[in-house]
N, C-alpha and C positions, 0 to 999 in steps of 0.2 A: 795265287800271289804268294810268294813265298819269301819274297824280300823286301817288298813296301807294297803300298796301295794308294789310292786317291789322296790319304791325308799326309803323305810322305813329302817334306820340304826338301828340295834339293838344293844344291850349291854347285856351280860350276867353276873349275877351275882353270885359268887363262881363258876367262870369259871374252876378253877383248880379242882375243888370235882368231883368224880365220875361220877355223874349224869349230872352236868353241862358241863363235857368235852364232854360226850355221846353224849348229845342231841344239844350242840353247833354244833358238825360236822352234826348232822342231818338235822339240819335247813340249815346250809350251803350247804350242799349237795342238798336240796330243792331250795335254792336260786340260785344255780348254773344252776339247770335244766330249772328254769324259767325266768333266766336272770334279778335275782333282787340283791340286794346289801346284804340283809343277815345280819349276826352278824358282825360287824364292831370291835368290842374289849371287852375284859372279866376284870371284877373285883372281885379281890381277895385282900383284905388288907393283907399287908407283902410278896405278891407273884407277884409285880411290877416288868417289866422286863421279865418276863417269856413269853412263847409262847405256845398257846394251839390250836393243827391242824391248826397251821400256823396264829391264830389270837392273836395279843398282849394283855398282862395282864397289866391291872394297878391296883395302890392301892386304888383308890378311884373313884367315878363316876365322879367327878370335872376334876380328872386328865385325864381321857378318853375322857371328853368331850373337852379338851383342844386341841386335837390331832385328833379326829374325828366327825364327824357329826351325831348324832345318837337323835331319837326322842323317842324312846322305849326301855323297860328292861323287861328280861325276868329273875326272881327271883328263884335261886334254893339253896339258904340261909338256913341253919339248923333253924329250927323253934324258937331256944332263940334270933337270932338275925334278922330274917326275917323281923319283924315289922321296925326297924331301918334302913334295906336296903330299905324296900319301902319309909320311910321318906327322905332318902338319896338322891333318885334316884327324889322323887318331888321337894327337895330342889335344887337340881342342874337345874331343868327345864326339866327333862323328861316329856314327854307328855301322855306316856300309860305305865304303868306297870302290866305285868302279872306275878301272883304269884303261882308259882307250888306248893310251901312248904305247907304242912300239919301240923295237929297239932299245929299252932301258937297259944299261948295263946288269949282267946277272948279279953281281955283287950287292948292286944298289938294292934290285928287287927282294933279294933274300934277306936283307937288312930292313928294309922297309916293312914287308909283309910279318918278319919276326918282331919288329916293335909294333906294329899294330895289333898282331895278337895279344902282345902283352897289356894292351888297352881296350881288350875286348872290342875290337872293331873289324870285321868281315872286309876282306879284299876280295873282289872279282876281277881279273885278269892279273897281269897287262897284256896289252895286245890283243883285246876282245872287243867285241859287238855291244857289249853290254847285256841287259835283260829288258823284257816286255812282259807285264801282265795285262793281257787284252783287257779293256774295259775300267782297269785302273791305273797303270803308271807306265812310263818308257824312260829309262835310265840309260843312255847311250844313244847309238847310232843305227838300230834297227828301223827298216822301212814299214811303219805301222800299217799300211794299207794293204799289207799282206796277210795280217794277221785276225782272226777271229775267235771270239771266245768261246771255250769249252773245257773237256775235263782230260785233256793229254798235254802233259808236260814235255819239254824238250831241252836236253843239256847237251852242248856242242863245243868241240873245240875248234871249229873251223865257223868263219864268220859268213862268207857268200853263201855255202852249201846249207847253213842255218835257213837261212831265206828262201831257197829253193824248197828245202824240206816242207817250212812251215807254209810256202804257198801251195805243194802238193796237197797236204794236210786239210788246207781252208776249202781248195777247190774240190776235194772229195767230201766237204760237208763235216770234217772232223776239226772241232776248234780246240783252241789251246788253254792251259790255265796259266801256265808261266813259260817262258823261254829264256834260257841262260846259254849265254857264250864265254865259256870258262878262259879262252885265252889259248893261243899255240906256243907260247913259250916255254922253254925247258922248266922254269920254276914260275909256278903260279899260284893265287892263294886257294879260292875255292877249287876242290877237285870234283872229278863224278861222284865220289862217294860222299863228299859234303854236300852238294846240291841233291843229290839222290835222297839222303836223310831229310832235307827240308821237306821234298815232294812226299815222303812219306807221312810225315805229320801234316799233309796239307790235306783236308776233307774235299778240295775241288780238285786234287787230281786222281785219277783211276786208273792211267799208265803214262808211261814215259818212254819217248822216243832217245836212245843215245846216239850221238854222231861222232864218230871217231875217225882217227887216221892213222896212220903208220907212225911208228916209233912209241916206246915206253910201253906200259900196262896199265895206265889209269881207267880204261874201260872196265878191264876184267876186275881190278880191285873194287870199282863202282858196283859192277854186276853182281860179284860176290857179297856184297854187303847189303843188298836190299831185298826185301820181300814182294816189292813192286812187280806189277807185269812189266817187261821192257821188251821192246822192240831195239835193234839195233842195226847202224848202218856202219861201214867202215870205208872211207876214203882211200883210195890208192890201190886197189886192187891191180889195176891195169898197168900202174907204173914200172918201167922198166927196173929191175933189181937193183942195178948200179946207179939210178938217177937219185940226186938229193932233193926231198922235197922241200917246200917254200918254206915252211914252220920250223922254227929252231927247235922245238920240240920233237921234229918227225925224224928222229936219227935211230936207225935201225942198229942193234949191235948182236951180232952172232946170232942171225935168224931170231931173234926176239923183237917182234913188234913190227914185222912186216904184215901188212894186210891181210894176206890169205891165211897165215898161221893163226893172225889174232881173230878173224871171222870164225876159223875151225874151234879154237878154244872157247869162244863165245858159244856157239853152237853146242858146243860140250855140255856147257852150264844150262841148257835148256832155254837158251835165248833166240827167238827168230831173228835170223841175219838177212836182212835185205841186199840183193846184188845191185839195186839202183834206188836211186830215191824214189822212183815211180810206183815201186813195189809196198813202199812204207804204208800209205793208207789201208792197203788190203790186209797186210800182216797186223795192223793195231787194229783195224776192225775184228778181225778172228779172235785177238785176245780180247777184246770188250764183249 
């Protein structure tokens, strides 16, 4: 648990929207299961006074914090207003913002993350599935039934691939300490380096699985920055070289960032690289 625990109070931005309401309910179902606080309030401008699944809704983060103790926000706000929502949370004193929204204009993201940084607010995402510490807390949209508690951290750029890897680990009897989806956009808050630094300070984490994909060099930067035992998997090895991948961050430039060369460079750093998700539990066991 590197970003939150059972005691973390959570706000959901756009709690009255379809996605916000749906996942608020699932987050609180998990909180009840593990004896945590979960989502204490929702925020939707103009909808103050309503309730969503028994959770009170306020017009602003400031109003919500006058009535409830919360340190984290999960954002389901439409892309056009999501940047403002991040800055509103940071300005009000929220310490952690998890941004599920995708397709936020890059300039809005850059401005919002820089503003959050000035206010000592950590941003995970955008365009991410959030994070989950088994037995402690769930912030975002990860399917909790796949997770089991243990000592292996997971940090990933991909959403659905994260769930597949977690399922492989759980089926092999390897539990997770915390699983973080950092998002697939070109500009994100927490990078692999940031998350791995937190895992290094976490006594509950003995090894980490890094799930990367084509584009950029964030995975290599992260691995170089840590002394932790790391296993890596890079998605996109079988993709045709001329094919553009789905994530906005998955852009290959001049041979830099394609899956094969990325896997080779990670191997050269001494990191075991799985060629398919099913190999990951075996490689983790060898490390541990």
